C-alpha positions as CSV (number, residue, x, y, z in Angstrom):
1,X,82.2,116.4,119.7
2,X,79.0,116.7,121.6
3,X,80.0,114.9,124.7
4,X,83.0,114.8,127.0
5,X,85.7,113.6,124.7
6,X,87.5,111.3,127.2
7,X,84.4,109.8,128.9
8,X,83.4,106.3,127.8
9,X,81.4,105.1,130.7
10,X,82.2,101.6,131.5
11,X,83.1,100.5,128.1
12,X,86.8,100.2,128.0
13,X,86.8,100.0,124.1
14,X,84.8,103.3,124.1
15,X,87.4,104.8,126.5
16,X,90.2,103.8,124.2
17,X,88.5,105.2,121.2
18,X,87.8,108.5,123.0
19,X,91.5,108.8,124.1
20,X,92.5,108.0,120.3
21,X,90.4,110.9,119.2
22,X,92.0,113.3,121.7
23,X,95.5,112.3,120.7
24,X,94.6,112.6,117.0
25,X,93.5,116.2,117.8
26,X,96.6,116.9,119.6
27,X,98.8,115.4,116.8
28,X,97.1,117.7,114.3
29,X,97.4,120.6,116.6
30,X,101.2,120.3,117.0
31,X,101.6,119.4,113.4
32,X,100.4,122.9,112.6
33,X,97.1,121.8,111.0
34,X,95.6,125.2,111.6
35,X,92.3,124.5,110.0
36,X,91.7,121.7,112.5
37,X,92.8,124.0,115.3
38,X,90.6,126.8,114.3
39,X,87.5,124.5,113.9
40,X,88.2,122.7,117.3
41,X,88.5,126.2,119.1
42,X,85.3,127.3,117.4
43,X,83.4,124.1,118.4
44,X,84.9,124.2,122.1
45,X,86.4,120.8,121.7
46,X,89.6,121.6,123.5
47,X,87.5,123.2,126.3
48,X,85.6,120.0,126.7
49,X,88.8,118.0,127.1
50,X,90.1,120.5,129.5
51,X,86.8,120.4,131.6
52,X,87.2,116.6,132.0
53,X,90.6,116.9,133.4
54,X,92.0,117.6,136.9
55,X,93.2,121.1,137.9
56,X,93.6,123.9,135.5
57,X,93.9,122.3,132.0
58,X,93.6,125.7,130.4
59,X,89.9,125.7,129.6
60,X,89.3,129.4,130.4
61,X,92.3,130.5,128.2
62,X,91.3,128.3,125.4
63,X,87.8,129.9,125.5
64,X,89.3,133.3,124.9
65,X,91.7,132.2,122.1
66,X,91.6,133.6,118.5
67,X,89.9,131.3,116.0
68,X,91.5,132.8,112.9
69,X,93.3,130.3,110.8
70,X,95.8,132.7,109.3
71,X,96.8,134.1,112.5
72,X,97.2,130.6,114.0
73,X,99.4,129.7,111.2
74,X,101.7,132.7,111.9
75,X,101.8,131.9,115.5
76,X,102.6,128.3,114.9
77,X,105.4,129.1,112.5
78,X,106.9,131.6,114.9
79,X,106.9,129.2,117.7
80,X,107.6,126.0,116.2
81,X,109.0,126.1,112.7
82,X,111.2,129.2,112.3
83,X,114.3,129.6,114.6
84,X,114.1,132.9,116.3
85,X,113.4,134.7,119.5
86,X,110.3,133.0,120.1
87,X,111.2,129.5,118.7
88,X,110.5,126.5,120.9
89,X,111.6,123.1,119.4
90,X,108.7,120.8,119.4
91,X,110.7,117.6,119.7
92,X,112.0,115.9,122.7
93,X,115.7,115.8,121.8
94,X,115.9,119.6,122.2
95,X,114.7,119.3,125.8
96,X,116.7,116.4,126.9
97,X,118.4,116.9,130.4
98,X,121.2,114.5,129.4
99,X,122.0,115.1,125.6
100,X,123.7,112.4,123.4
101,X,127.3,112.4,124.1
102,X,128.1,111.9,120.5
103,X,126.0,114.8,119.2
104,X,127.6,117.6,117.5
105,X,126.0,120.8,115.9
106,X,127.0,124.1,114.5
107,X,123.6,125.4,115.1
108,X,123.5,128.9,116.9
109,X,120.7,127.3,119.1
110,X,122.8,124.3,120.3
111,X,126.1,124.0,122.2
112,X,127.7,120.6,122.0
113,X,126.9,118.5,125.0
114,X,124.0,120.7,126.0
115,X,120.3,120.5,125.3
116,X,118.9,121.7,121.9
117,X,119.9,118.8,119.7
118,X,118.1,117.3,116.9
119,X,117.9,113.5,116.3
120,X,119.4,112.8,119.6
121,X,118.7,109.8,121.9
122,X,114.9,110.5,122.4
123,X,114.4,110.3,118.7
124,X,116.4,107.0,118.5
125,X,114.3,105.6,121.2
126,X,111.0,106.8,119.5
127,X,112.1,105.3,116.2
128,X,112.7,101.9,117.8
129,X,109.3,102.0,119.5
130,X,107.6,102.8,116.2
131,X,109.4,100.2,114.2
132,X,108.5,97.5,117.1
133,X,104.8,98.5,116.6
134,X,104.8,98.7,112.8
135,X,104.1,102.3,113.0
136,X,105.0,105.0,110.4
137,X,104.3,108.5,111.4
138,X,102.7,110.8,108.9
139,X,103.0,113.9,111.3
140,X,106.1,115.5,112.7
141,X,108.1,116.5,109.7
142,X,109.9,113.1,109.8
143,X,111.2,113.7,113.3
144,X,110.5,110.6,115.4
145,X,110.3,112.4,118.7
146,X,108.3,115.4,117.3
147,X,105.4,116.0,119.6
148,X,102.9,115.6,116.8
149,X,104.4,112.1,116.0
150,X,104.3,111.1,119.5
151,X,100.6,112.0,119.9
152,X,99.9,110.3,116.5
153,X,101.7,107.2,117.8
154,X,99.5,107.3,120.9
155,X,96.4,107.8,118.8
156,X,97.3,104.6,116.9
157,X,98.0,102.6,120.1
158,X,94.8,103.6,121.5
159,X,93.0,102.6,118.3
160,X,94.7,99.2,118.5
161,X,93.6,99.0,122.1
162,X,90.1,99.6,121.2
163,X,90.1,97.0,118.5
164,X,91.5,94.3,120.7
165,X,88.9,95.1,123.4
166,X,86.0,94.9,121.0
167,X,86.6,91.2,120.4
168,X,86.9,88.0,122.4
169,X,90.4,87.0,123.8
170,X,93.5,88.9,123.0
171,X,94.6,89.2,126.5
172,X,98.4,88.9,125.5
173,X,97.9,91.4,122.7
174,X,96.1,93.9,125.0
175,X,98.8,93.7,127.6
176,X,101.5,94.4,125.0
177,X,99.5,97.4,123.5
178,X,99.0,98.8,127.1
179,X,102.7,98.3,127.7
180,X,103.7,100.3,124.6
181,X,101.3,103.1,125.6
182,X,102.9,103.4,129.0
183,X,106.4,103.4,127.4
184,X,105.3,105.9,124.9
185,X,103.8,108.2,127.6
186,X,107.0,107.8,129.8
187,X,108.8,109.4,126.8
188,X,106.7,112.5,127.1
189,X,108.1,113.8,130.5
190,X,109.7,116.6,128.5
191,X,106.2,118.2,128.1
192,X,106.7,120.0,131.4
193,X,109.7,122.0,130.0
194,X,108.0,122.3,126.6
195,X,104.9,123.9,128.1
196,X,106.8,126.3,130.2
197,X,108.9,127.4,127.3
198,X,105.9,127.9,125.2
199,X,104.2,129.9,127.9
200,X,107.2,132.3,128.0
201,X,107.5,132.5,124.2
202,X,103.7,132.9,123.7
203,X,102.9,135.3,126.5
204,X,101.5,137.9,124.2
205,X,99.0,135.7,122.3
206,X,98.6,132.7,124.5
207,X,96.9,130.3,122.2
208,X,99.6,127.8,121.8
209,X,100.5,128.2,125.5
210,X,97.1,127.1,126.4
211,X,97.2,124.3,124.1
212,X,100.6,123.0,125.5
213,X,99.1,123.2,129.0
214,X,96.2,121.1,127.8
215,X,98.5,118.5,126.0
216,X,100.8,118.4,129.1
217,X,97.8,117.7,131.5
218,X,96.0,115.2,129.3
219,X,99.3,113.2,128.9
220,X,99.9,113.4,132.6
221,X,96.3,112.3,133.3
222,X,96.6,109.4,131.0
223,X,99.9,108.2,132.3
224,X,98.6,108.3,135.9
225,X,94.9,107.0,135.3
226,X,96.2,104.3,132.8
227,X,93.4,105.1,130.4
228,X,90.5,104.7,132.8
229,X,87.5,106.9,132.3
230,X,87.2,110.0,134.5
231,X,84.9,109.7,137.5
232,X,81.6,110.6,136.1
233,X,81.5,112.2,132.8
234,X,82.5,115.7,134.0
235,X,85.8,115.1,135.8
236,X,88.8,113.1,136.0
237,X,89.2,113.9,139.6
238,X,90.1,116.7,142.0
C-alpha cells in the first residue's frame, strides 16, 4: 500500500474498503501466513497502519522487527500453535472471564470452570453471527472465535458495507451490516488480555507482541470511531 491504509477521505465506501484491507491483513497475520507477514513488514504496511492510529500502536517496534519468514514461522508456532511455556491461545474462549459452566477438559492448560477453554460460549456466539451473515471462515483452523476468523469476518463485513455504499438505496442493508460490525467488534474485548499475554510471552523477539498491539489498537479505534476515516490522512486523533 502506498497511502495511509485506513484513510479514505470523504468517500465512505473507500473507507470501508480500506478497513477491509487492514482486517484482511490482520486475519492473515494471526492465521500464521508468514509470507504475508514478512512482505508487510518489508513494505512497512503495518507501520503505515500504526501511524494512522492514536497513541502508541507499535509502529516503532514494528519497524525494528525481523522480516525473515522462517523465523516468523517458528515464532508463530511457539506462541499460537504448540502448547508450551510461550503458548498464548489465539481464540476468545481461552480468555473468557466467565467460562462456560458446562465446559469440561482434561487439558493441562485448563481447569474446569476457569479460563482456558476451547469452543466455549464465545465460539458459539461467533458461530451464530457467522451463520446469520452467511459467512464461512477460511482462516482460524475451524475455531469460530479464533482471532484470524474474527478478523476475516470483519473483512467480509467491511467489504459488504463498501458494496452497499457504492450503490443507490440500501439503507436497511447498510444499517444491518453496520450493526453486525459493532456486534463483532464487541466480541473482541478479549484483545486487551491477549495482547498483554503475547507481550509477556514474546518479550525476547517482540514481533508478535508488536502485531498484537497493532491489532488491539486498530480494533479499539474501529469500535470507537465507527468506521469513520481518521482526521486528515495521517492521524486518527490524539
